N, C-alpha and C positions, 0 to 999 in steps of 0.2 A: 748347273744352277737349278734349284727347285722352284716350285711355285711361290715359295715364301721369300719375300724381300728382294726379288730380282730387279724390280723397277726402282726401289730405293737405292740399291747399290749402283745401278747405272746412273741415277741422278747425282749421287754423291761423287762418282767418278768424273762426270761431266763438269761438276762444280770445281773439283780439284784441278782438272785439266785446264779449265778456263782461268782460274785464279793463279796457278803456278806456271802457266804457259808450257805445259808438257802434253805429250800424246796421251790418248785414252788408255793405251796399254800400260804406260808408265803410271798413270793415275790409279788404275786398278791394282797394280803391284804395290803401290804405296799404301793404299787402303788395306790390302791384305796383310802387309807387313805390320801396320799399326794395329790391326785387329788381333793378330796372332802374337804380338810381341810379349804379352803377359800371359798368354794361355798355354804356351809350350813348356813352361817351367814345371819341373816335377812336383812342386808344391801345389800346383793347381789341379793335378789329376785326381784329387780326392773328392772333387765336386763340392767343396765347401767354400770356394772363393769366387763364386759366380757373381758377375756384375748385375745389379738390380735391373738395368735397362736391357740386358740381354740374357734372360734366365735360361734359355734353351739353346744349346750349341752341340753340334755333332760330336760324339765320342765313339771311338772304335775300340772294341775289345779284341785283341789278337791272342788266340790260344796257341801257346808255344808247345814244342815237342815234349818238353819235360813235364807238362801238365800245369804249368803256371799260366797266368793271364797277364798280358801286357796291356795297360790302359793308356790310350793315346788321345790327346786333345789337339786342337788348333791345327797348325800346319802339318804336324806329324800324323794326325788322323787323316787329313785330306790326302797326303802323300801315300800313306799305307793303303787307303781305299783305292787309289788310282793305280798302284803299281804292285801290290802284294800278289804273289802267285801261289801261295800255299793253300788258299781257300779256307783258312781257319779264322774267319772274321765274324763279328757280330756287332750290329749297330747298337749304340747306346746314346745317352744324353748326359750332359753335365749336371742335370737335376737329379740323377740317380737312376733313371729309367734304363732298362736293358730290354731289347727286343725279346719277347717270350717265344717267338717263333724261330725255328731253325732256318726257314727259307730254303732256297734251292742249294744243292751241293755245287761246289765249284766245277764248271763243266770241263776244264782242262782240255779244251779243243785246240787243235793245231792252229797256229797263226801264220797263214801264208804270207810270205814277203814281209814278215814282221808286223802285219796288221792284225789287231785282235779281232777274233770272231765275234759276231753280234751276240751270241749266247753269253760270252764272257762279259760284254759290255752291259747287258741287261742284268747279269748277276751283280755287278758293281752298283748299278743304278738302284737295285732293289734295296740295298742297305740305306742309301740316302733317302729313298722314298719312304721306307718304314719309319726312319727318324722324323722326316718331314711331317708325316701324318700324325705321329705322336705329338710333335710340337704344335701343330695346328689344333689338335683336340685340346691340348693343355691350355692354349691361349684363347680358346673359345671361338675359333674361326668357323665360319659356316660350313656345313657338310658339303661334300662333292655334288650331291643331287641338287642343292640350292645354288651352288656356284655356276653350274653349267646352264641353269635356266635364267641366269641374269641376261636380260635383253642386250646389255651393253658389252657382253663378253665377245672378244674377237674370235674369228674362226680359228686362228692359230692357237690362242689360249684354250679354246674348246678342245682342239685336237690334242694338245699337250695334256689336258686334264683327263681325257679318255685314256690315253696311254699311261698316265699316272695310276688310274684306277686298275688298269690291266696288270701293271707291275705289282700292285698291292696283293693281288691274288696269289703271288708267289709265297705268301705266308704259309700256304698249305701245300707247297710243292712236294714235300716229303710225306705229309699226313694223308693227303687224298689226291694223289697224282692223277688218277683217272678222271676225276671230276674237273680238276683245274685244266687239264689238257683238253677235255671236251669243250669247256667254255671258250678256250682260245681257238679251237678248231671251228666252233660255231660262229664266233666273231669274224674269223678270217673268211669263212664261206659267205656270210651275210654281206660283208663289205665288198668282196670280189663280185658278187652278183649285182649289187647296187651300182658299183662302178661300171660294169659292163652295160647295165640298163641305161645309165646316164650317157655313155658313149653312143649307144644305139639311138637314143632320142635326139641326140645332137648331130646325127649323121643323116641328113635328109634323103640321100640317094639310096639308103637301104630299104629293102622291102618291108612293109608293115608286119609281115609274119615274123621277120627277124626281131623286130622290136617286142612283139608280144611274147616271144619265147623266153624272155628274161624278165618279165614283169614281176613274178613272184620269187623272192629270194629263197623261200623254203626254210627259213630259220625263224623260230618264234622268239621274240625279244623277251617274252615273259619267262622263258627258261633261263635267262641270265641273271646274275646278281643285280639287286635293285639299282644301286648307284651306277653300274655299268649300263644297264638297260636305259636309264634316264638319259645318260650322256649320249648314247648311240641314237636314241629317239630324237633328241634335239639336233644332233648332227645331221641325221637323215632328213629331218624336216627342213633344215636350213639349206641343204644341198638341193632338195626337191623344189624349194620355193624360188630358187634362182638367185638368192642373196650372195652366193659364192659359187665358184667354179666346181668345187667339190671333189674333182678327180684326185688331186694330189693329196688332199686331206684324208680321203678314204684310203688311198694307196698307202700312206704313211702308217695308219692304224692297222691296215691289213698286214703289212710287212712286220710290224711290231708283234702282232698276235701270232704270226707264224714263227717268229724267232723265239717268242716266249714259250710256245707249245713245244718246240724242239728242246728248249732248256729243261722243261718239266720232264720230257721223255728221257733226256739224258740222266736227270736225277733219278727217275724211276728205274732206269736200266742199272745205274750204279748201285742203288739200294738192293735190288734183287740179286745182283752179282755178288754183293758182299755178304748175303745171308746164306 
């Protein structure tokens, strides 16, 4: 689920569940079936039969071995994005937009016990994130730097937005791998230091010298992309003010930054190995 439309879909599912007397999972499946009933037909894949009330919808372009491109909409696009293992996908939109960035290469990491590695999950999320940003821009939604500064935004939504902005940096995973990896590394270091500082402050039996040792994270926010710096600044201000516990939100973003950094390094390694 992206930042777009999640609350509306939950509200619709609750209404269906209440009116039809079914469970939420059944209500969600019926909504999904109704949404995709007319979008999975081959005649719809040319982008000329979009509904006026829903002009932007995810489209997946799958590059086949023989050099042709398969265009997938609706359920077929969602299924391919979630289960394709070839790594030859590119996000698009039914309005005709196609992601101009290559994004990261498919990591092809081993899946222990059948569980997909985090690097592969972030690779899949990247395509959805890129399309979501395109749709948000096309529909005139406020930019990320404005969204995160809304005083009514919840700490969970703020955390998700920062991770959203981190994933968008994968646009340049192949173009400028060193810079992108360094941004992820700086973010990971900053949040780890801040998380340790919070833990020290909230542990009264530790010596004062131990608290002072982690006061300065050593990472300059001004060296990060503007939208990411704004989001992190708001997050750190809220955790410092005591409006939230902060530990788990910082930990979630720290883990995401580390996983994304490894994905970029895998991309850089594959690129250098193929040349």
